[in-house]
C-alpha positions, 0 to 999 in steps of 0.5 A: 135216913138221918144225916148221920146215916147219910154220911155213913152211907156216903163214906161206905160208898167211897170205900166200896168204890176204892175197894172195887178199883183195887180188886177188879183188875187184871193184867190189862188194867181195869175193865169198865163194864166189869167194874160197873156190873160188879158194883151194881150186882153187889148193890142188888145182892145186898138188897136181896139179903136185906129183903129175903133172909128166909130164902137161905134154903134155896140153891144159889142162882135160883131166880126168886121173884118177890114183891119186895124186890119189885118195890125196892129194886127201883128205889135202889136204881133211883138212888144211882140215878140221883147220884149221877144227876149230882155228878152232872148226868141229868139227861139220862133217858131211862126209857131207852135203858128198858129193853137193854137187858143182858148188858151185864153179860159184858162183864168179865165176871159172872154174877156168882164170881162177882159175889164170891169175890166181893161179898166178903168186902161188902160185909167188912165195909158194912160192919166197919161203917155200922150199916144195915144190909139195906144201907150197904146196898144203898152205898153200893148204888152210889158207888155204882154211879161214881164208877159210871161217871168215872168211866165215861171217857171209855164207856158212854154213861147210858151204856154204863147205866144199862149195864148197872140196871141189868146187874141190879135187876139180875142180882136183886132177884137171884139167890146169892152164893153162900160166901164166907165173910171177910176175915 
């Protein structure tokens, strides 16, 4: 990744972070679990799009296990953990996160609802920043880390990480909803 691309990816992560905070709110305000799950799910969704362009014929919601997702998904998570490390969270025990599957269910939105609501915004920011699908997935992983860090006063960092890992895995291996691009 060139320094120009890195700068664009970080700028996109900031835009995604701000967009998520404005879009994922209710009358009660923000819900940390929903914000984190949404960011992670969208990072995984954009990764899926980048790896599996020929799977459009499968119905949305179909679980699709690929070697590419098994290889690239952990790299997306590694970027999230590296960002968390830069934000001062170097002591996350990743081994305890394994076996915490189902944590993204703490979100108030399903995977399909998340994709329907947010994919147009991710595509818009992707175009605005001139990124590939994989690069916007990376920006999503960075935005996820930023949200985990920012929500630490109401949600412990390890819990946020468990939600994020589950959301990334779930969405990187599930055929996304077919969503119209943002206008």
